[in-house]
C-alpha positions as CSV (number, residue, x, y, z in Angstrom):
1,M,0.0,0.0,0.0
2,R,1.3,3.4,-0.8
3,G,0.6,6.6,1.1
4,A,-0.2,10.0,-0.2
5,D,2.6,12.3,-1.3
6,L,3.0,15.5,0.7
7,S,4.9,18.7,-0.1
8,V,6.4,20.9,2.6
9,C,8.3,24.2,2.5
10,E,11.9,24.3,3.7
11,D,10.8,26.6,6.6
12,T,8.2,24.1,7.8
13,N,8.2,23.0,11.4
14,A,8.4,19.3,12.3
15,V,5.5,17.3,10.9
16,Q,3.9,14.4,12.8
17,L,3.1,11.4,10.5
18,N,0.6,8.8,11.7
19,G,0.4,5.2,10.4
20,I,-2.4,2.7,10.5
21,P,-2.5,0.5,12.5
22,A,-0.9,2.4,15.4
23,G,2.2,1.1,17.1
24,G,4.4,0.7,14.0
25,V,7.8,2.2,13.4
26,W,8.8,4.9,10.9
27,T,12.2,4.8,9.1
28,G,13.8,7.3,6.7
29,N,16.0,10.3,6.6
30,G,15.0,12.9,9.3
31,I,12.1,10.9,10.7
32,S,11.9,9.5,14.3
33,N,10.6,6.0,15.0
34,G,7.4,7.7,16.3
35,G,6.8,9.5,13.0
36,L,8.1,13.1,13.7
37,Y,9.7,14.4,10.5
38,T,12.1,17.2,10.7
39,L,13.1,18.7,7.3
40,T,16.7,17.6,6.5
41,G,17.2,19.5,3.3
42,I,15.8,20.1,-0.2
43,G,14.8,17.2,-2.3
44,S,12.6,14.1,-2.3
45,F,12.6,11.7,0.6
46,D,11.0,8.3,1.1
47,F,9.8,7.0,4.4
48,M,8.7,3.5,5.4
49,Y,6.0,2.7,8.0
50,T,6.3,-0.9,9.4
51,S,3.8,-2.5,11.7
52,G,3.2,-6.1,12.6
53,Y,0.6,-6.3,9.8
54,W,2.1,-4.7,6.7
55,Q,4.5,-2.0,5.4
56,L,3.3,1.3,4.0
57,P,6.0,2.7,1.7
58,G,5.6,5.8,-0.3
59,Y,5.3,8.9,1.9
60,R,7.3,11.2,-0.3
61,Y,8.3,14.8,0.6
62,S,9.7,17.2,-1.9
């Protein structure tokens, strides 16, 4: 399953991402296990949400 793309400006504060089902772990550049994304630069970034049920790839920030 792929999540929706989201664009943020480089002066954006940290963004909280939420996965379903709750309790999974986020991975990717600039994102905490709990889903708090802090902008790490300009470009496109992919994040992965892993839970005990499935993986949700495809949150893309540019």
